[in-house]
C-alpha positions in Angstrom: -129.8 -27.5 197.4 -128.6 -27.8 201.0 -129.1 -31.1 202.9 -130.0 -29.6 206.3 -132.1 -26.7 207.2 -130.1 -23.5 207.8 -129.8 -21.7 211.2 -129.8 -17.9 211.6 -128.9 -16.7 215.1 -129.4 -13.0 215.8 -127.3 -11.6 218.6 -129.1 -8.4 219.5 -128.5 -5.6 222.1 -127.3 -2.1 222.5 -124.0 -0.8 221.3 -120.8 -2.2 222.9 -122.8 -4.8 224.9 -120.5 -7.5 223.5 -122.4 -8.9 220.6 -119.5 -9.5 218.2 -117.3 -11.1 221.0 -120.1 -13.5 222.0 -120.8 -14.2 218.3 -117.2 -15.2 217.8 -117.2 -17.4 220.8 -120.4 -19.2 219.5 -118.8 -19.6 216.1 -115.6 -21.1 217.6 -117.7 -23.9 219.2 -120.2 -24.5 216.4 -118.6 -23.8 213.0 -121.1 -21.0 212.4 -119.9 -18.0 210.5 -120.1 -14.5 212.1 -121.7 -11.6 210.2 -121.3 -8.6 212.5 -123.3 -5.6 211.3 -120.2 -3.4 210.8 -118.9 -5.7 208.0 -121.4 -3.9 205.8 -121.3 -0.5 207.6 -117.6 0.2 207.4 -117.0 -0.3 203.7 -120.0 1.9 202.8 -118.9 4.7 205.1 -116.0 5.2 202.7 -118.5 6.5 200.2 -121.6 7.8 201.9 -122.5 9.2 205.3 -124.3 7.0 207.8 -128.0 7.0 207.4 -128.2 8.6 204.0 -130.3 6.9 201.3 -127.4 5.6 199.3 -125.8 4.3 202.5 -129.0 2.5 203.5 -129.5 1.0 200.0 -126.0 -0.4 199.8 -125.9 -1.8 203.3 -129.3 -3.4 202.8 -128.3 -4.9 199.4 -125.1 -6.4 200.8 -126.8 -7.9 203.8 -129.6 -9.4 201.8 -127.1 -11.0 199.5 -125.2 -12.6 202.3 -128.3 -13.9 203.9 -129.6 -15.4 200.7 -126.3 -17.1 199.8 -125.6 -18.5 203.3 -129.2 -19.8 203.6 -128.7 -21.7 200.3 -125.3 -23.0 201.2 -124.0 -26.0 203.2 -122.7 -23.7 206.0 -124.1 -24.9 209.3 -125.3 -21.5 210.4 -124.9 -17.8 210.6 -124.6 -15.5 213.6 -125.7 -11.9 212.8 -125.2 -9.1 215.3 -127.7 -6.3 215.2 -128.6 -3.2 217.3 -132.4 -3.4 217.3 -134.4 -0.2 218.2 -137.6 -1.8 219.5 -139.5 1.5 219.3 -138.8 1.7 215.6 -141.0 -0.7 213.5 -138.6 -0.5 210.6 -135.9 -2.4 212.6 -138.4 -5.2 213.2 -139.2 -5.2 209.5 -135.5 -5.5 208.7 -135.2 -8.5 211.0 -138.1 -10.2 209.2 -136.5 -9.5 205.8 -133.1 -10.8 206.9 -134.7 -14.0 208.3 -136.8 -14.7 205.2 -134.2 -16.7 203.2 -133.8 -19.0 206.2 -137.5 -19.3 207.0 -138.4 -20.2 203.4 -135.9 -23.1 203.5 -137.4 -24.4 206.7 -134.6 -23.1 208.9 -134.5 -22.0 212.5 -134.3 -18.3 213.3 -133.1 -17.7 216.9 -132.6 -14.6 219.1 -129.9 -14.1 221.7 -130.4 -10.8 223.5 -127.6 -9.3 225.5 -127.9 -6.6 228.1 -125.3 -4.9 230.3 -124.9 -1.7 232.3 -124.1 1.4 230.5 -121.0 1.8 232.6 -119.6 -1.5 231.4 -120.6 -0.8 227.8 -118.7 2.4 227.9 -115.6 0.5 228.9 -116.2 -2.1 226.2 -116.7 0.6 223.7 -112.9 1.2 223.7 -112.0 -2.5 223.6 -109.2 -3.6 221.3 -111.2 -6.2 219.4 -114.0 -3.7 218.8 -111.7 -1.0 217.5 -109.8 -3.4 215.3 -113.1 -4.5 213.5 -114.9 -1.1 213.5 -112.8 1.8 212.2 -115.7 4.2 212.7 -115.5 3.7 216.5 -111.8 4.7 216.8 -112.6 8.3 217.5 -113.3 7.4 221.1 -114.8 10.8 222.2 -117.3 10.7 219.3 -118.1 7.1 219.8 -118.8 7.6 223.5 -121.0 10.5 222.7 -122.9 8.5 220.1 -123.4 5.6 222.5 -124.9 7.9 225.1 -127.1 9.6 222.5 -128.4 6.3 221.1 -129.1 5.0 224.7 -131.2 8.2 225.3 -133.1 8.1 222.0 -134.0 4.5 221.5 -135.3 1.4 223.3 -132.4 -1.0 222.7 -133.5 -3.9 224.9 -136.9 -5.7 224.5 -139.7 -5.6 226.9 -142.5 -8.0 226.1 -141.7 -8.7 222.4 -140.3 -12.2 223.0 -142.5 -13.4 225.9 -143.2 -17.1 225.9 -141.0 -17.9 222.9 -138.6 -20.8 222.8 -136.5 -19.3 220.0 -135.2 -16.6 222.4 -132.7 -16.2 225.2 -131.9 -13.1 227.2 -128.6 -12.8 229.1 -127.3 -10.1 231.3 -123.6 -10.2 230.5 -122.5 -7.3 232.6 -120.4 -9.7 234.7 -120.4 -12.8 232.5 -117.4 -13.5 230.2 -118.2 -14.2 226.5 -117.4 -17.9 226.6 -119.9 -18.4 229.4 -122.6 -16.5 227.4 -121.8 -18.6 224.3 -122.1 -21.8 226.3 -125.5 -20.8 227.7 -126.7 -20.0 224.2 -125.4 -23.2 222.6 -127.1 -25.3 225.3 -130.3 -23.3 225.2 -130.7 -23.6 221.5 -129.1 -27.1 221.2 -126.4 -25.9 218.8 -123.6 -28.1 220.0 -122.0 -30.6 217.6 -122.8 -28.7 214.4 -119.8 -27.9 212.3 -119.0 -26.6 208.8 -118.9 -29.3 206.1 -115.4 -29.9 204.9 -114.7 -28.8 201.3 
């Protein structure tokens, strides 16, 4: 049984907004671990096409397992990146499921939402770090097309869903570097000074 309540920080926002980069900057300052959503997507794509039932089952199973184990561990916290389509209730239901192991242990569940112009996100879509971690994005023409299609099809930034909540911070990072965004989030959520327990 862990000695301190666990923390789960969702970093949400549209594709290529900088979620993984900001998550890594937060982790570097806090000792949290980063669980970006493509850590589950990329391995499963080797076997099943995106969105198919076996793809969804495997991704869901892997994610739930990681959340359960981290929430029960002595790790100081987890940063999970997620593209949340706010007009699709199943995405909100998934967030609730992912948070459940943390909530039932009395932990904090926090939300950092990023937004940036589409022009900037299209540039970031071809970034070296992004392509290194996300093999499925290396076909740049296809990746660009998918980004534009997803922007057209879904509501990828919140409207009133988080109004008045102190577990939430929204940052326009069109111009802000990742370290500044990380510093804002760490201060807002009082995450400074936490570090992983030495084994």
